[in-house]
C-alpha positions in Angstrom: -35.9 62.4 -20.4 -32.3 61.6 -20.4 -29.7 63.9 -19.6 -28.8 64.5 -23.1 -31.7 65.1 -24.4 -32.3 67.6 -21.3 -29.3 69.9 -22.0 -29.6 69.8 -25.9 -31.4 72.4 -26.5 -29.0 74.6 -24.1 -25.9 73.6 -26.5 -28.0 74.2 -29.3 -28.0 77.6 -28.4 -24.5 77.9 -27.0 -23.6 76.5 -30.5 -25.9 79.1 -32.9 -24.5 82.0 -30.3 -20.9 81.0 -31.1 -21.1 81.0 -34.7 -22.8 84.6 -34.5 -19.7 85.9 -32.5 -17.3 83.9 -34.8 -19.1 85.8 -37.7 -18.8 89.2 -36.1 -15.0 88.6 -35.6 -14.0 87.4 -39.2 -11.9 84.8 -39.8 -14.2 82.4 -38.0 -17.0 82.6 -40.3 -17.7 80.5 -43.4 -16.2 81.6 -46.7 -17.1 81.2 -50.1 -14.3 79.0 -51.3 -15.3 77.8 -54.5 -17.3 78.9 -58.1 -18.0 76.5 -60.5 -19.5 76.2 -64.4 -20.6 73.6 -66.4 -17.9 72.5 -69.2 -19.4 73.5 -72.3 -17.9 70.2 -74.0 -18.9 67.8 -71.2 -22.2 67.9 -69.5 -21.3 65.8 -67.1 -18.9 68.0 -64.7 -18.1 71.5 -63.7 -15.2 73.4 -64.1 -13.6 75.7 -61.5 -13.5 79.2 -62.1 -10.8 82.0 -60.9 -11.8 85.2 -59.2 -11.6 87.2 -62.6 -13.9 84.8 -63.8 -16.9 85.6 -61.0 -18.7 88.3 -62.9 -22.4 87.3 -63.0 -21.7 83.5 -61.7 -21.6 84.2 -58.1 -22.4 87.7 -56.2 -22.2 88.5 -52.7 -24.6 91.2 -50.7 -23.6 92.6 -47.9 -25.8 95.4 -46.3 -27.8 96.0 -49.8 -24.6 96.5 -51.8 -22.6 94.2 -53.8 -19.2 93.3 -53.2 -16.1 92.8 -55.5 -16.3 88.8 -54.9 -12.8 86.9 -54.6 -11.4 83.6 -53.7 -12.0 82.8 -51.3 -14.2 85.2 -50.0 -15.1 86.2 -46.0 -18.0 86.0 -45.5 -20.6 87.7 -42.3 -23.8 87.2 -40.7 -26.2 89.0 -42.7 -24.1 88.2 -46.4 -26.2 86.9 -48.8 -24.9 84.9 -51.9 -26.4 84.3 -55.1 -25.4 82.1 -58.3 -26.2 82.7 -61.7 -28.2 79.8 -64.1 -24.9 78.0 -65.0 -22.8 78.5 -61.7 -22.4 76.7 -58.8 -20.4 77.8 -55.5 -19.5 76.1 -52.5 -19.4 77.7 -49.0 -16.7 75.7 -46.4 -17.4 76.8 -42.2 -14.1 76.4 -40.2 -15.1 73.0 -38.7 -15.0 71.6 -42.3 -18.7 72.0 -42.8 -19.5 72.3 -46.7 -23.2 74.0 -48.7 -23.1 73.7 -51.9 -25.7 76.1 -54.2 -27.0 75.0 -57.2 -27.5 77.7 -59.7 -30.1 80.0 -59.6 -29.7 79.9 -55.4 -30.3 82.9 -53.1 -29.0 82.1 -49.5 -28.7 84.3 -46.6 -26.3 83.8 -43.4 -26.6 84.2 -40.2 -29.0 81.5 -39.9 -28.3 79.5 -43.2 -32.0 81.1 -44.8 -32.6 80.0 -48.3 -34.6 82.3 -50.2 -34.7 80.4 -53.3 -33.0 77.3 -55.2 -31.5 74.4 -53.9 -28.5 74.0 -51.3 -26.6 70.6 -50.3 -26.2 70.5 -47.2 -22.6 68.2 -45.7 -22.7 68.7 -42.1 -21.1 67.2 -39.0 -23.0 68.6 -36.1 -25.9 70.5 -35.6 -27.3 72.6 -38.5 -30.3 74.5 -39.7 -31.4 75.3 -43.2 -34.6 77.4 -43.3 -36.8 79.1 -46.0 -39.4 81.6 -44.7 -41.9 79.1 -43.5 -40.0 75.8 -42.9 -36.6 74.8 -41.2 -35.0 71.5 -41.3 -32.8 71.2 -38.6 -29.9 68.3 -38.6 -27.2 66.7 -36.9 -24.4 64.8 -38.8 -26.0 64.6 -41.8 -26.0 64.7 -46.0 -29.4 66.1 -47.4 -31.0 68.7 -50.4 -32.8 71.5 -49.3 -35.1 73.2 -52.4 -37.2 76.2 -52.1 -39.0 76.6 -55.3 -40.3 79.3 -56.7 -44.0 78.6 -55.2 -42.3 79.2 -52.1 -42.7 75.6 -51.1 -40.1 73.1 -49.6 -39.0 69.9 -50.7 -36.4 68.2 -48.9 -34.8 64.6 -49.5 -32.5 62.9 -46.9 -29.0 61.1 -48.6 -27.8 60.0 -44.8 -28.4 60.8 -41.3 -31.6 62.7 -40.0 -33.6 65.4 -40.8 -36.4 67.1 -38.7 -38.8 69.5 -40.7 -41.1 71.4 -38.6 -42.4 75.0 -39.8 -42.5 78.6 -38.5 -46.2 79.5 -37.5 -47.6 75.8 -36.8 -46.9 72.8 -34.7 -46.4 69.6 -36.8 -42.8 67.8 -37.2 -41.7 65.7 -39.5 -38.5 63.2 -39.2 -37.2 62.3 -42.3 -34.8 59.1 -42.1 -32.3 58.1 -45.4 -34.0 57.9 -48.7 -36.8 59.9 -47.2 -38.6 63.3 -49.3 -40.5 65.2 -47.5 -42.8 68.3 -49.3 -44.7 71.1 -47.7 -46.7 73.5 -49.6 -46.9 77.3 -48.8 -48.3 78.1 -46.7 -48.5 75.0 -44.7 -52.5 75.1 -44.1 -52.4 71.8 -44.0 -49.6 69.4 -42.0 -47.5 68.0 -44.7 -46.5 63.8 -44.4 -43.1 62.4 -46.1 -43.0 59.1 -48.3 -40.2 57.4 -49.8 -38.1 59.6 -52.6 -38.5 57.8 -55.9 -36.0 56.5 -57.9 -35.8 59.4 -60.3 -35.4 62.0 -57.9 -32.6 60.0 -55.8 -30.8 59.6 -59.7 -31.5 63.8 -60.8 -29.7 64.3 -57.3 -27.1 61.8 -57.8 -26.1 62.7 -61.0 -26.0 66.2 -59.7 -23.4 65.0 -56.7 -21.3 63.0 -59.2 -21.5 66.3 -61.3 -19.4 68.2 -58.3 -17.7 65.8 -57.2 -15.8 64.8 -61.0 -15.1 68.7 -61.3 -11.5 69.8 -61.3 -10.9 71.5 -57.4 -14.4 70.2 -56.2 -14.8 69.3 -53.0 -15.0 65.7 -51.6 -17.4 64.4 -50.5 -17.9 65.2 -46.1 -20.3 61.7 -45.4 -17.7 59.1 -45.2 -19.2 56.0 -47.6 -18.2 53.8 -45.4 -19.3 53.4 -41.6 -22.0 52.4 -39.2 -25.5 52.5 -39.4 -28.5 52.6 -36.7 -32.1 51.0 -38.3 -34.7 49.4 -36.4 -32.7 49.6 -33.0 -29.5 48.0 -34.1 -26.1 49.0 -35.3 -24.4 47.7 -37.9 -21.6 48.2 -40.4 -23.0 50.2 -43.7 -22.4 52.3 -46.3 -23.8 55.7 -46.4 -26.2 54.4 -49.6 -27.4 51.0 -47.9 -28.3 52.7 -44.6 -32.0 53.0 -43.9 -31.8 54.3 -40.9 -29.2 57.2 -39.4 -25.4 56.7 -41.3 -22.9 57.7 -39.0 -18.8 57.4 -39.5 -18.1 56.4 -35.8 -19.5 53.3 -33.9 -19.8 55.7 -30.7 -21.8 58.3 -32.5 -24.1 55.0 -34.0 -24.8 54.0 -30.3 -25.6 57.5 -29.5 -28.9 57.3 -32.3 -29.3 53.5 -31.1 -28.9 53.6 -27.4 -30.7 50.3 -26.8 -28.8 48.9 -29.1 -25.4 49.3 -26.8 -24.1 45.8 -25.9 -23.9 45.2 -22.5 -24.7 42.2 -19.7 -28.6 41.3 -18.7 -29.1 39.8 -15.5 -32.0 37.1 -15.8 -32.8 33.9 -13.5 -29.1 34.5 -11.3 -27.3 34.8 -14.8 -25.5 37.0 -16.7 -25.6 37.0 -20.4 -24.4 39.7 -23.1 -26.3 41.2 -25.1 -28.5 44.6 -25.8 -30.3 46.7 -23.7 -33.5 46.1 -26.3 -33.2 42.0 -25.9 -32.5 42.0 -22.3 -36.0 41.2 -20.6 -34.2 41.6 -17.5 -32.1 43.9 -15.8 -29.4 45.5 -17.9 -26.3 46.7 -17.4 -23.1 48.2 -19.2 -20.2 46.9 -16.2 -20.0 43.0 -16.4 -19.0 43.4 -12.6 -21.8 45.5 -11.4 -24.0 42.6 -13.7 -22.5 40.0 -11.6 -22.4 41.5 -8.1 -26.7 42.5 -8.9 -27.4 38.7 -10.4 -26.3 36.9 -7.1 -29.4 35.1 -6.0 -30.7 36.3 -2.7 -31.6 33.8 -0.3 -35.2 32.7 -0.4 -36.8 33.3 2.9 -40.1 31.8 4.4 -40.7 29.4 7.4 -38.9 25.9 8.6 -41.2 23.0 9.9 -38.9 21.1 12.2 -39.4 18.6 15.3 -42.9 19.9 15.3 -41.6 23.3 15.1 -42.5 26.5 12.8 -39.8 29.6 12.6 -38.3 31.9 10.1 -35.6 30.6 7.9 -34.0 30.7 4.4 -34.4 27.4 2.3 -30.8 26.7 2.5 -31.0 27.1 6.1 -34.0 24.8 7.1 -33.2 21.6 8.1 -36.5 20.3 8.0 -39.4 21.1 5.5 -39.8 24.6 4.1 -42.7 26.9 3.4 -43.2 30.3 1.8 -46.7 30.6 3.4 -46.8 31.3 7.3 -50.2 29.3 7.4 -49.3 26.1 5.5 -46.3 25.8 7.5 -48.3 25.8 10.5 -50.9 23.3 9.6 -48.5 21.3 7.7 -46.4 21.2 11.1 -49.0 19.8 13.5 -48.1 16.3 14.7 -50.2 13.4 13.4 -51.4 10.7 15.9 -49.1 8.0 16.0 -51.3 4.9 14.6 -50.3 1.0 15.7 -51.6 -1.6 17.1 -52.7 -2.1 20.5 -53.0 -5.6 22.8 -56.1 -5.5 25.3 -57.7 -8.3 27.4 -55.9 -11.1 24.4 -57.8 -9.3 21.4 -55.5 -6.9 18.9 -57.0 -4.1 17.2 -56.1 -1.0 14.9 -55.2 2.0 17.4 -53.6 5.2 18.1 -51.2 5.7 20.7 -53.3 7.8 22.3 -56.6 5.6 22.6 -55.0 2.7 23.4 -55.4 1.5 26.9 -53.6 -2.0 26.6 -49.9 -2.2 25.2 -49.4 -0.5 22.0 -47.1 -1.7 19.3 -46.3 -0.4 15.5 -46.3 -3.8 13.9 -49.5 -5.8 13.8 -47.6 -9.6 14.3 -45.9 -8.3 17.2 -48.8 -7.5 19.0 -50.5 -10.7 18.0 -47.2 -12.7 19.5 -47.3 -10.5 22.3 -50.9 -10.8 23.0 -50.7 -14.8 23.1 -48.0 -15.4 25.5 -50.2 -13.4 28.2 -51.9 -16.2 30.1 -55.7 -17.6 29.9 -57.7 -16.5 33.1 -58.2 -18.5 36.0 -61.3 -19.9 37.0 -62.1 -19.9 40.6 -65.2 -22.4 42.5 -66.2 -21.7 45.8 -65.5 -24.6 48.6 -69.1 -25.5 49.4 -69.9 -26.7 46.3 -69.7 -30.2 45.6 -67.5 -31.1 42.4 -69.8 -33.9 40.8 -67.8 -37.4 40.7 -67.7 -39.8 37.6 -70.6 -42.2 37.6 -69.2 -45.6 38.0 -70.7 -48.3 35.5 -72.9 -50.8 37.7 -72.4 -54.3 38.2 -74.5 -56.7 36.0 -77.4 -57.9 38.3 -77.6 -62.1 37.7 -80.8 -62.6 37.6 
């Protein structure tokens, strides 16, 4: 588990605690900043209402009691906001996040609990929207959370990532941009997800354009140009074209795609610039560290030199290098020196050890040497009379 993942639950609890404390202290909590109503002359936009025009359009309840609403209206934990059949309300948090309530929507603050109706969440940082049976936790995203009359929940993600989970079961569904989730109350079957249909997305986009085109309407919180983490890679993108997690900064995108962060890969003694997902060797984020770690280590083994075997590195061996000790011992045994032997006037092949005469490496040299040896003398006993040559006899004259 990564260190950031280990401490994230703690950070989220502290964040929620801070929100509760701020809500209790007033001035630090969210405010109802805008209420709009459909323009009777142009149904493609809303008109901003004044405080005097709020009656019946947006109502705030505190402790079960209806409060006289004004704009902006400071809200507290436990407050309930309800919009009328034609009105849209905007709740803004101190850090700049905005939640837009559609018509016929009722929410309760503390956590952002949607009793019924539809909201559009535009959030930087952690935020949760919940219903009676489903919680949608997000971090830096834009999505629609819809609690329908039968208490089922539909979630459509426009940018970023949303994780949906139940309150009484153990499933979890992770949604990316352009994906749709539906959970039928009371969640007896684990729900799935699918791509939002073009008509579903068009309906939401028309509603957003209607809000953004209104007089005094809020500006989009999610920038349309930024970076997209998709398929383990980070690239420049727009919120509309990103098929993964859309962020406004490159640093934040790499937080969702840590394996895509550029760095240096050491493989086969060479350092190349690449990403962690593309590195098949050792990955480093620092170039100097990669260079130090990537220096090839001397190859250790055994050296055979002058008939002896000893431990060495390949670079230091001036003889024959072996990685295996037994192989070095076998190969380093001196082989018998072969050549030619001259003995008793004859030349024949032999080794130096087996030659009882004179040993030569060259056959011609051995042959010439053997010819120069004097032939063996013959000796006769003195009492042996050598035969005299026979003289031809004179002819007899008759």
